[in-house]
All heavy atoms as a GROMACS GRO file, in nm:
protein
  540
    1ASN      N    1  11.273   9.165  11.675
    1ASN     CA    2  11.190   9.210  11.784
    1ASN      C    3  11.092   9.098  11.823
    1ASN      O    4  11.086   8.994  11.757
    1ASN     CB    5  11.119   9.341  11.750
    1ASN     CG    6  11.015   9.330  11.642
    1ASN    OD1    7  10.944   9.231  11.631
    1ASN    ND2    8  11.004   9.433  11.560
    2GLN      N    9  11.015   9.121  11.925
    2GLN     CA   10  10.923   9.017  11.975
    2GLN      C   11  10.818   8.980  11.871
    2GLN      O   12  10.781   8.862  11.858
    2GLN     CB   13  10.855   9.063  12.104
    2GLN     CG   14  10.772   8.954  12.171
    2GLN     CD   15  10.855   8.837  12.220
    2GLN    OE1   16  10.955   8.857  12.287
    2GLN    NE2   17  10.815   8.716  12.186
    3ASN      N   18  10.768   9.077  11.794
    3ASN     CA   19  10.668   9.047  11.692
    3ASN      C   20  10.725   8.960  11.581
    3ASN      O   21  10.657   8.870  11.531
    3ASN     CB   22  10.611   9.177  11.635
    3ASN     CG   23  10.523   9.248  11.734
    3ASN    OD1   24  10.460   9.186  11.819
    3ASN    ND2   25  10.517   9.380  11.725
    4GLU      N   26  10.848   8.986  11.540
    4GLU     CA   27  10.912   8.901  11.439
    4GLU      C   28  10.924   8.758  11.492
    4GLU      O   29  10.891   8.663  11.422
    4GLU     CB   30  11.051   8.956  11.404
    4GLU     CG   31  11.046   9.087  11.331
    4GLU     CD   32  11.182   9.156  11.323
    4GLU    OE1   33  11.271   9.126  11.405
    4GLU    OE2   34  11.197   9.241  11.233
    5PHE      N   35  10.969   8.747  11.616
    5PHE     CA   36  10.984   8.616  11.678
    5PHE      C   37  10.850   8.542  11.683
    5PHE      O   38  10.840   8.425  11.645
    5PHE     CB   39  11.042   8.631  11.820
    5PHE     CG   40  11.054   8.502  11.894
    5PHE    CD1   41  11.162   8.417  11.873
    5PHE    CD2   42  10.956   8.463  11.985
    5PHE    CE1   43  11.173   8.298  11.941
    5PHE    CE2   44  10.966   8.344  12.054
    5PHE     CZ   45  11.075   8.260  12.032
    6ASP      N   46  10.747   8.611  11.729
    6ASP     CA   47  10.615   8.549  11.742
    6ASP      C   48  10.561   8.504  11.606
    6ASP      O   49  10.503   8.395  11.594
    6ASP     CB   50  10.516   8.645  11.808
    6ASP     CG   51  10.550   8.673  11.953
    6ASP    OD1   52  10.633   8.601  12.013
    6ASP    OD2   53  10.493   8.770  12.008
    7ALA      N   54  10.578   8.586  11.504
    7ALA     CA   55  10.532   8.549  11.370
    7ALA      C   56  10.606   8.426  11.319
    7ALA      O   57  10.546   8.336  11.260
    7ALA     CB   58  10.550   8.666  11.274
    8LEU      N   59  10.736   8.422  11.343
    8LEU     CA   60  10.816   8.308  11.297
    8LEU      C   61  10.781   8.181  11.373
    8LEU      O   62  10.778   8.072  11.314
    8LEU     CB   63  10.965   8.340  11.308
    8LEU     CG   64  11.014   8.444  11.208
    8LEU    CD1   65  11.155   8.489  11.244
    8LEU    CD2   66  11.010   8.389  11.066
    9VAL      N   67  10.754   8.191  11.502
    9VAL     CA   68  10.714   8.073  11.579
    9VAL      C   69  10.583   8.018  11.524
    9VAL      O   70  10.570   7.896  11.504
    9VAL     CB   71  10.702   8.107  11.729
    9VAL    CG1   72  10.631   7.995  11.806
    9VAL    CG2   73  10.840   8.132  11.789
   10SER      N   74  10.486   8.103  11.499
   10SER     CA   75  10.360   8.059  11.441
   10SER      C   76  10.382   7.992  11.306
   10SER      O   77  10.328   7.885  11.278
   10SER     CB   78  10.266   8.179  11.426
   10SER     OG   79  10.148   8.142  11.358
   11PHE      N   80  10.462   8.055  11.223
   11PHE     CA   81  10.491   8.005  11.089
   11PHE      C   82  10.556   7.868  11.095
   11PHE      O   83  10.512   7.772  11.030
   11PHE     CB   84  10.580   8.105  11.016
   11PHE     CG   85  10.616   8.067  10.877
   11PHE    CD1   86  10.525   8.077  10.774
   11PHE    CD2   87  10.744   8.022  10.847
   11PHE    CE1   88  10.558   8.044  10.643
   11PHE    CE2   89  10.778   7.987  10.717
   11PHE     CZ   90  10.685   7.998  10.614
   12VAL      N   91  10.661   7.855  11.176
   12VAL     CA   92  10.736   7.729  11.183
   12VAL      C   93  10.652   7.619  11.247
   12VAL      O   94  10.657   7.504  11.204
   12VAL     CB   95  10.870   7.748  11.257
   12VAL    CG1   96  10.940   7.616  11.278
   12VAL    CG2   97  10.960   7.844  11.180
   13PHE      N   98  10.574   7.653  11.348
   13PHE     CA   99  10.486   7.554  11.411
   13PHE      C  100  10.392   7.495  11.308
   13PHE      O  101  10.369   7.374  11.304
   13PHE     CB  102  10.408   7.617  11.526
   13PHE     CG  103  10.315   7.520  11.593
   13PHE    CD1  104  10.363   7.430  11.686
   13PHE    CD2  105  10.179   7.520  11.563
   13PHE    CE1  106  10.278   7.339  11.748
   13PHE    CE2  107  10.094   7.430  11.624
   13PHE     CZ  108  10.142   7.340  11.717
   14ASN      N  109  10.336   7.578  11.221
   14ASN     CA  110  10.241   7.533  11.120
   14ASN      C  111  10.309   7.464  11.004
   14ASN      O  112  10.257   7.368  10.948
   14ASN     CB  113  10.158   7.654  11.073
   14ASN     CG  114  10.047   7.613  10.980
   14ASN    OD1  115  10.054   7.637  10.861
   14ASN    ND2  116   9.943   7.552  11.035
   15LEU      N  117  10.425   7.511  10.968
   15LEU     CA  118  10.495   7.462  10.849
   15LEU      C  119  10.580   7.339  10.876
   15LEU      O  120  10.591   7.250  10.793
   15LEU     CB  121  10.584   7.575  10.797
   15LEU     CG  122  10.658   7.554  10.667
   15LEU    CD1  123  10.560   7.552  10.552
   15LEU    CD2  124  10.760   7.663  10.648
   16GLY      N  125  10.644   7.336  10.991
   16GLY     CA  126  10.737   7.229  11.026
   16GLY      C  127  10.881   7.276  11.012
   16GLY      O  128  10.914   7.354  10.922
   17CYS      N  129  10.965   7.228  11.103
   17CYS     CA  130  11.105   7.272  11.105
   17CYS      C  131  11.180   7.234  10.978
   17CYS      O  132  11.261   7.312  10.929
   17CYS     CB  133  11.176   7.211  11.226
   17CYS     SG  134  11.116   7.275  11.383
   18GLY      N  135  11.156   7.115  10.927
   18GLY     CA  136  11.226   7.071  10.807
   18GLY      C  137  11.199   7.160  10.687
   18GLY      O  138  11.292   7.198  10.614
   19ASN      N  139  11.073   7.194  10.666
   19ASN     CA  140  11.039   7.283  10.556
   19ASN      C  141  11.098   7.422  10.577
   19ASN      O  142  11.142   7.485  10.481
   19ASN     CB  143  10.887   7.293  10.539
   19ASN     CG  144  10.828   7.167  10.481
   19ASN    OD1  145  10.888   7.101  10.398
   19ASN    ND2  146  10.710   7.132  10.527
   20PHE      N  147  11.095   7.469  10.701
   20PHE     CA  148  11.150   7.601  10.729
   20PHE      C  149  11.299   7.606  10.701
   20PHE      O  150  11.350   7.702  10.645
   20PHE     CB  151  11.120   7.641  10.874
   20PHE     CG  152  11.170   7.778  10.910
   20PHE    CD1  153  11.121   7.891  10.845
   20PHE    CD2  154  11.266   7.796  11.007
   20PHE    CE1  155  11.167   8.018  10.878
   20PHE    CE2  156  11.312   7.921  11.041
   20PHE     CZ  157  11.262   8.033  10.977
   21ARG      N  158  11.371   7.500  10.740
   21ARG     CA  159  11.516   7.496  10.717
   21ARG      C  160  11.552   7.512  10.569
   21ARG      O  161  11.658   7.566  10.537
   21ARG     CB  162  11.575   7.365  10.769
   21ARG     CG  163  11.619   7.373  10.909
   21ARG     CD  164  11.690   7.248  10.952
   21ARG     NE  165  11.623   7.204  11.072
   21ARG     CZ  166  11.570   7.086  11.092
   21ARG    NH1  167  11.579   6.992  11.003
   21ARG    NH2  168  11.509   7.058  11.204
   22LYS      N  169  11.464   7.463  10.481
   22LYS     CA  170  11.491   7.467  10.337
   22LYS      C  171  11.431   7.589  10.269
   22LYS      O  172  11.444   7.606  10.148
   22LYS     CB  173  11.434   7.342  10.271
   22LYS     CG  174  11.496   7.212  10.319
   22LYS     CD  175  11.437   7.093  10.249
   22LYS     CE  176  11.301   7.060  10.306
   22LYS     NZ  177  11.241   6.938  10.253
   23SER      N  178  11.366   7.676  10.347
   23SER     CA  179  11.288   7.785  10.287
   23SER      C  180  11.372   7.905  10.247
   23SER      O  181  11.476   7.934  10.307
   23SER     CB  182  11.179   7.832  10.385
   23SER     OG  183  11.236   7.903  10.493
   24THR      N  184  11.324   7.974  10.148
   24THR     CA  185  11.382   8.101  10.106
   24THR      C  186  11.363   8.206  10.216
   24THR      O  187  11.447   8.294  10.234
   24THR     CB  188  11.318   8.148   9.975
   24THR    OG1  189  11.337   8.047   9.876
   24THR    CG2  190  11.379   8.278   9.926
   25LEU      N  191  11.254   8.194  10.291
   25LEU     CA  192  11.229   8.287  10.401
   25LEU      C  193  11.346   8.284  10.499
   25LEU      O  194  11.399   8.388  10.536
   25LEU     CB  195  11.099   8.251  10.472
   25LEU     CG  196  11.043   8.355  10.568
   25LEU    CD1  197  10.892   8.338  10.581
   25LEU    CD2  198  11.105   8.349  10.704
   26LEU      N  199  11.390   8.166  10.539
   26LEU     CA  200  11.504   8.154  10.631
   26LEU      C  201  11.631   8.208  10.568
   26LEU      O  202  11.709   8.279  10.633
   26LEU     CB  203  11.523   8.010  10.676
   26LEU     CG  204  11.641   7.987  10.770
   26LEU    CD1  205  11.628   8.070  10.897
   26LEU    CD2  206  11.656   7.840  10.801
   27ARG      N  207  11.652   8.178  10.442
   27ARG     CA  208  11.772   8.227  10.374
   27ARG      C  209  11.775   8.380  10.375
   27ARG      O  210  11.878   8.442  10.403
   27ARG     CB  211  11.781   8.175  10.231
   27ARG     CG  212  11.907   8.220  10.158
   27ARG     CD  213  11.919   8.165  10.018
   27ARG     NE  214  11.805   8.190   9.934
   27ARG     CZ  215  11.780   8.307   9.873
   27ARG    NH1  216  11.860   8.409   9.888
   27ARG    NH2  217  11.674   8.320   9.796
   28LYS      N  218  11.660   8.441  10.347
   28LYS     CA  219  11.654   8.587  10.346
   28LYS      C  220  11.674   8.645  10.486
   28LYS      O  221  11.741   8.747  10.501
   28LYS     CB  222  11.522   8.635  10.284
   28LYS     CG  223  11.519   8.610  10.134
   28LYS     CD  224  11.397   8.666  10.068
   28LYS     CE  225  11.409   8.641   9.917
   28LYS     NZ  226  11.312   8.716   9.841
   29LEU      N  227  11.618   8.580  10.586
   29LEU     CA  228  11.643   8.624  10.724
   29LEU      C  229  11.791   8.620  10.756
   29LEU      O  230  11.847   8.714  10.812
   29LEU     CB  231  11.568   8.536  10.823
   29LEU     CG  232  11.420   8.560  10.840
   29LEU    CD1  233  11.362   8.453  10.932
   29LEU    CD2  234  11.394   8.698  10.895
   30ASN      N  235  11.855   8.510  10.722
   30ASN     CA  236  11.997   8.495  10.750
   30ASN      C  237  12.083   8.594  10.673
   30ASN      O  238  12.191   8.632  10.719
   30ASN     CB  239  12.044   8.352  10.720
   30ASN     CG  240  11.993   8.254  10.824
   30ASN    OD1  241  11.964   8.290  10.938
   30ASN    ND2  242  11.980   8.129  10.784
   31ASP      N  243  12.032   8.639  10.558
   31ASP     CA  244  12.103   8.740  10.479
   31ASP      C  245  12.073   8.882  10.526
   31ASP      O  246  12.126   8.979  10.471
   31ASP     CB  247  12.065   8.728  10.330
   31ASP     CG  248  12.122   8.604  10.264
   31ASP    OD1  249  12.216   8.542  10.321
   31ASP    OD2  250  12.073   8.568  10.155
   32GLY      N  251  11.984   8.896  10.624
   32GLY     CA  252  11.948   9.028  10.674
   32GLY      C  253  11.844   9.100  10.590
   32GLY      O  254  11.819   9.218  10.608
   33ASP      N  255  11.780   9.029  10.498
   33ASP     CA  256  11.678   9.086  10.409
   33ASP      C  257  11.540   9.068  10.472
   33ASP      O  258  11.464   8.979  10.434
   33ASP     CB  259  11.686   9.020  10.272
   33ASP     CG  260  11.584   9.075  10.173
   33ASP    OD1  261  11.514   9.174  10.205
   33ASP    OD2  262  11.574   9.018  10.062
   34TYR      N  263  11.508   9.151  10.571
   34TYR     CA  264  11.382   9.135  10.643
   34TYR      C  265  11.262   9.171  10.558
   34TYR      O  266  11.155   9.110  10.573
   34TYR     CB  267  11.386   9.218  10.772
   34TYR     CG  268  11.478   9.157  10.875
   34TYR    CD1  269  11.615   9.186  10.874
   34TYR    CD2  270  11.430   9.070  10.969
   34TYR    CE1  271  11.701   9.128  10.966
   34TYR    CE2  272  11.515   9.011  11.063
   34TYR     CZ  273  11.650   9.040  11.061
   34TYR     OH  274  11.734   8.983  11.151
   35ASP      N  275  11.276   9.266  10.468
   35ASP     CA  276  11.165   9.301  10.378
   35ASP      C  277  11.135   9.183  10.285
   35ASP      O  278  11.019   9.147  10.263
   35ASP     CB  279  11.197   9.426  10.296
   35ASP     CG  280  11.202   9.552  10.382
   35ASP    OD1  281  11.135   9.555  10.487
   35ASP    OD2  282  11.273   9.646  10.343
   36GLY      N  283  11.240   9.126  10.230
   36GLY     CA  284  11.223   9.010  10.142
   36GLY      C  285  11.167   8.891  10.217
   36GLY      O  286  11.082   8.818  10.164
   37ALA      N  287  11.211   8.870  10.340
   37ALA     CA  288  11.160   8.760  10.421
   37ALA      C  289  11.011   8.777  10.446
   37ALA      O  290  10.934   8.680  10.439
   37ALA     CB  291  11.237   8.752  10.552
   38SER      N  292  10.969   8.899  10.473
   38SER     CA  293  10.828   8.925  10.499
   38SER      C  294  10.741   8.887  10.379
   38SER      O  295  10.631   8.834  10.396
   38SER     CB  296  10.808   9.072  10.533
   38SER     OG  297  10.673   9.099  10.556
   39LEU      N  298  10.791   8.910  10.261
   39LEU     CA  299  10.715   8.876  10.140
   39LEU      C  300  10.704   8.725  10.119
   39LEU      O  301  10.614   8.678  10.048
   39LEU     CB  302  10.781   8.940  10.018
   39LEU     CG  303  10.781   9.093  10.016
   39LEU    CD1  304  10.864   9.144   9.898
   39LEU    CD2  305  10.640   9.147  10.012
   40GLU      N  306  10.794   8.650  10.179
   40GLU     CA  307  10.795   8.505  10.161
   40GLU      C  308  10.680   8.434  10.233
   40GLU      O  309  10.644   8.323  10.195
   40GLU     CB  310  10.928   8.446  10.207
   40GLU     CG  311  11.045   8.482  10.120
   40GLU     CD  312  11.032   8.424   9.980
   40GLU    OE1  313  11.000   8.304   9.966
   40GLU    OE2  314  11.055   8.500   9.884
   41PHE      N  315  10.624   8.495  10.336
   41PHE     CA  316  10.513   8.429  10.408
   41PHE      C  317  10.402   8.389  10.312
   41PHE      O  318  10.347   8.279  10.323
   41PHE     CB  319  10.457   8.522  10.516
   41PHE     CG  320  10.541   8.532  10.640
   41PHE    CD1  321  10.631   8.636  10.655
   41PHE    CD2  322  10.530   8.439  10.741
   41PHE    CE1  323  10.709   8.647  10.769
   41PHE    CE2  324  10.606   8.449  10.857
   41PHE     CZ  325  10.696   8.553  10.870
   42ALA      N  326  10.369   8.477  10.219
   42ALA     CA  327  10.257   8.454  10.128
   42ALA      C  328  10.279   8.333  10.036
   42ALA      O  329  10.181   8.275   9.987
   42ALA     CB  330  10.231   8.578  10.044
   43ARG      N  331  10.403   8.295  10.015
   43ARG     CA  332  10.430   8.181   9.926
   43ARG      C  333  10.387   8.048   9.987
   43ARG      O  334  10.380   7.948   9.917
   43ARG     CB  335  10.578   8.176   9.892
   43ARG     CG  336  10.624   8.296   9.811
   43ARG     CD  337  10.765   8.285   9.767
   43ARG     NE  338  10.783   8.168   9.682
   43ARG     CZ  339  10.899   8.104   9.666
   43ARG    NH1  340  11.006   8.144   9.729
   43ARG    NH2  341  10.908   7.999   9.587
   44TRP      N  342  10.356   8.047  10.115
   44TRP     CA  343  10.324   7.924  10.186
   44TRP      C  344  10.175   7.917  10.219
   44TRP      O  345  10.136   7.882  10.329
   44TRP     CB  346  10.408   7.914  10.312
   44TRP     CG  347  10.553   7.899  10.282
   44TRP    CD1  348  10.643   7.999  10.263
   44TRP    CD2  349  10.623   7.778  10.264
   44TRP    NE1  350  10.766   7.946  10.235
   44TRP    CE2  351  10.757   7.809  10.235
   44TRP    CE3  352  10.586   7.644  10.270
   44TRP    CZ2  353  10.854   7.712  10.212
   44TRP    CZ3  354  10.682   7.547  10.248
   44TRP    CH2  355  10.814   7.581  10.218
   45SER      N  356  10.090   7.944  10.122
   45SER     CA  357   9.945   7.944  10.146
   45SER      C  358   9.875   7.831  10.069
   45SER      O  359   9.754   7.836  10.051
   45SER     CB  360   9.886   8.078  10.104
   45SER     OG  361   9.907   8.102   9.967
   46LYS      N  362   9.950   7.730  10.029
   46LYS     CA  363   9.892   7.618   9.953
   46LYS      C  364   9.912   7.488  10.028
   46LYS      O  365  10.010   7.469  10.099
   46LYS     CB  366   9.957   7.608   9.815
   46LYS     CG  367   9.930   7.727   9.727
   46LYS     CD  368   9.997   7.714   9.593
   46LYS     CE  369   9.970   7.841   9.513
   46LYS     NZ  370  10.049   7.846   9.392
   47ALA      N  371   9.816   7.398  10.007
   47ALA     CA  372   9.826   7.261  10.057
   47ALA      C  373   9.788   7.169   9.942
   47ALA      O  374   9.681   7.185   9.883
   47ALA     CB  375   9.735   7.240  10.176
   48GLY      N  376   9.875   7.080   9.908
   48GLY     CA  377   9.847   6.992   9.794
   48GLY      C  378   9.836   7.066   9.663
   48GLY      O  379   9.764   7.024   9.574
   49GLY      N  380   9.904   7.181   9.652
   49GLY     CA  381   9.902   7.260   9.530
   49GLY      C  382   9.781   7.350   9.516
   49GLY      O  383   9.765   7.419   9.417
   50VAL      N  384   9.693   7.349   9.617
   50VAL     CA  385   9.571   7.429   9.612
   50VAL      C  386   9.580   7.539   9.717
   50VAL      O  387   9.609   7.513   9.834
   50VAL     CB  388   9.447   7.341   9.641
   50VAL    CG1  389   9.320   7.425   9.645
   50VAL    CG2  390   9.436   7.230   9.539
   51GLU      N  391   9.556   7.662   9.673
   51GLU     CA  392   9.558   7.774   9.767
   51GLU      C  393   9.434   7.768   9.856
   51GLU      O  394   9.323   7.754   9.809
   51GLU     CB  395   9.562   7.908   9.694
   51GLU     CG  396   9.579   8.024   9.790
   51GLU     CD  397   9.640   8.146   9.726
   51GLU    OE1  398   9.695   8.136   9.617
   51GLU    OE2  399   9.630   8.251   9.789
   52LEU      N  400   9.459   7.777   9.986
   52LEU     CA  401   9.351   7.770  10.084
   52LEU      C  402   9.330   7.906  10.150
   52LEU      O  403   9.426   7.969  10.193
   52LEU     CB  404   9.383   7.666  10.191
   52LEU     CG  405   9.407   7.524  10.141
   52LEU    CD1  406   9.446   7.433  10.256
   52LEU    CD2  407   9.283   7.470  10.071
   53ALA      N  408   9.206   7.948  10.157
   53ALA     CA  409   9.174   8.080  10.212
   53ALA      C  410   9.223   8.093  10.356
   53ALA      O  411   9.275   8.197  10.394
   53ALA     CB  412   9.023   8.104  10.205
   54GLY      N  413   9.208   7.988  10.436
   54GLY     CA  414   9.253   7.993  10.574
   54GLY      C  415   9.403   8.012  10.586
   54GLY      O  416   9.450   8.088  10.671
   55LEU      N  417   9.478   7.942  10.502
   55LEU     CA  418   9.624   7.958  10.503
   55LEU      C  419   9.665   8.096  10.454
   55LEU      O  420   9.759   8.155  10.506
   55LEU     CB  421   9.692   7.850  10.418
   55LEU     CG  422   9.707   7.714  10.482
   55LEU    CD1  423   9.772   7.617  10.383
   55LEU    CD2  424   9.787   7.720  10.610
   56THR      N  425   9.593   8.146  10.357
   56THR     CA  426   9.622   8.280  10.306
   56THR      C  427   9.603   8.383  10.416
   56THR      O  428   9.688   8.470  10.437
   56THR     CB  429   9.534   8.312  10.184
   56THR    OG1  430   9.561   8.217  10.081
   56THR    CG2  431   9.560   8.452  10.132
   57ARG      N  432   9.492   8.372  10.489
   57ARG     CA  433   9.467   8.465  10.601
   57ARG      C  434   9.574   8.450  10.709
   57ARG      O  435   9.622   8.549  10.764
   57ARG     CB  436   9.328   8.440  10.661
   57ARG     CG  437   9.214   8.497  10.580
   57ARG     CD  438   9.083   8.493  10.654
   57ARG     NE  439   9.044   8.358  10.696
   57ARG     CZ  440   8.978   8.271  10.620
   57ARG    NH1  441   8.941   8.305  10.498
   57ARG    NH2  442   8.946   8.152  10.666
   58ARG      N  443   9.611   8.327  10.742
   58ARG     CA  444   9.713   8.304  10.844
   58ARG      C  445   9.846   8.366  10.802
   58ARG      O  446   9.912   8.433  10.881
   58ARG     CB  447   9.732   8.155  10.868
   58ARG     CG  448   9.845   8.124  10.965
   58ARG     CD  449   9.876   7.976  10.972
   58ARG     NE  450   9.771   7.902  11.034
   58ARG     CZ  451   9.774   7.862  11.162
   58ARG    NH1  452   9.879   7.890  11.236
   58ARG    NH2  453   9.676   7.794  11.213
   59ARG      N  454   9.886   8.344  10.677
   59ARG     CA  455  10.014   8.397  10.630
   59ARG      C  456  10.013   8.550  10.627
   59ARG      O  457  10.112   8.614  10.658
   59ARG     CB  458  10.050   8.343  10.492
   59ARG     CG  459  10.068   8.194  10.487
   59ARG     CD  460  10.182   8.148  10.577
   59ARG     NE  461  10.179   8.005  10.586
   59ARG     CZ  462  10.157   7.936  10.698
   59ARG    NH1  463  10.141   7.999  10.812
   59ARG    NH2  464  10.152   7.805  10.698
   60MET      N  465   9.900   8.609  10.588
   60MET     CA  466   9.890   8.755  10.588
   60MET      C  467   9.902   8.808  10.731
   60MET      O  468   9.970   8.908  10.754
   60MET     CB  469   9.757   8.799  10.526
   60MET     CG  470   9.753   8.781  10.375
   60MET     SD  471   9.592   8.817  10.300
   60MET     CE  472   9.560   8.980  10.361
   61ALA      N  473   9.840   8.740  10.826
   61ALA     CA  474   9.847   8.783  10.966
   61ALA      C  475   9.990   8.768  11.018
   61ALA      O  476  10.039   8.857  11.090
   61ALA     CB  477   9.750   8.702  11.051
   62GLU      N  478  10.056   8.659  10.984
   62GLU     CA  479  10.194   8.640  11.028
   62GLU      C  480  10.286   8.746  10.968
   62GLU      O  481  10.371   8.801  11.038
   62GLU     CB  482  10.242   8.499  10.989
   62GLU     CG  483  10.177   8.389  11.070
   62GLU     CD  484  10.197   8.251  11.011
   62GLU    OE1  485  10.234   8.239  10.892
   62GLU    OE2  486  10.173   8.155  11.084
   63ALA      N  487  10.267   8.776  10.840
   63ALA     CA  488  10.350   8.877  10.776
   63ALA      C  489  10.326   9.013  10.838
   63ALA      O  490  10.421   9.091  10.862
   63ALA     CB  491  10.323   8.881  10.625
   64GLU      N  492  10.201   9.045  10.866
   64GLU     CA  493  10.168   9.174  10.928
   64GLU      C  494  10.230   9.184  11.067
   64GLU      O  495  10.287   9.287  11.103
   64GLU     CB  496  10.017   9.191  10.938
   64GLU     CG  497   9.974   9.325  10.991
   64GLU     CD  498   9.823   9.343  10.991
   64GLU    OE1  499   9.756   9.283  10.906
   64GLU    OE2  500   9.775   9.418  11.077
   65LEU      N  501  10.223   9.076  11.144
   65LEU     CA  502  10.285   9.075  11.276
   65LEU      C  503  10.436   9.090  11.264
   65LEU      O  504  10.499   9.166  11.338
   65LEU     CB  505  10.249   8.946  11.350
   65LEU     CG  506  10.307   8.928  11.490
   65LEU    CD1  507  10.259   9.041  11.583
   65LEU    CD2  508  10.270   8.792  11.544
   66PHE      N  509  10.496   9.019  11.170
   66PHE     CA  510  10.640   9.024  11.147
   66PHE      C  511  10.686   9.167  11.117
   66PHE      O  512  10.792   9.210  11.161
   66PHE     CB  513  10.677   8.932  11.031
   66PHE     CG  514  10.822   8.922  11.002
   66PHE    CD1  515  10.903   8.836  11.074
   66PHE    CD2  516  10.881   9.000  10.903
   66PHE    CE1  517  11.039   8.827  11.048
   66PHE    CE2  518  11.016   8.991  10.875
   66PHE     CZ  519  11.096   8.904  10.948
   67GLU      N  520  10.604   9.242  11.044
   67GLU     CA  521  10.639   9.379  11.003
   67GLU      C  522  10.611   9.483  11.110
   67GLU      O  523  10.652   9.599  11.095
   67GLU     CB  524  10.562   9.415  10.876
   67GLU     CG  525  10.602   9.332  10.757
   67GLU     CD  526  10.507   9.347  10.639
   67GLU    OE1  527  10.405   9.418  10.652
   67GLU    OE2  528  10.534   9.287  10.534
   68THR      N  529  10.542   9.445  11.217
   68THR     CA  530  10.505   9.539  11.322
   68THR      C  531  10.623   9.565  11.416
   68THR      O  532  10.681   9.471  11.469
   68THR     CB  533  10.384   9.486  11.402
   68THR    OG1  534  10.277   9.463  11.312
   68THR    CG2  535  10.342   9.586  11.508
   69ALA      N  536  10.655   9.692  11.435
   69ALA     CA  537  10.768   9.728  11.523
   69ALA      C  538  10.734   9.706  11.669
   69ALA      O  539  10.625   9.703  11.710
   69ALA     CB  540  10.805   9.874  11.500
   0.00000   0.00000   0.00000
């Protein structure tokens, strides 16, 4: 749906296409596991191995948007 698309565009724009291509999130999407894919957003909240509050908030917002019908 449009919300899934919008969440993924935000995610990929921030993450980069190369990282997205290698991600478990994409693999789960391709397998039709949308619930599992939604959980993967939270795994991408670190920069340099350190969890950042801003990234955590962004990923939570993207996951929430992704799950919205």
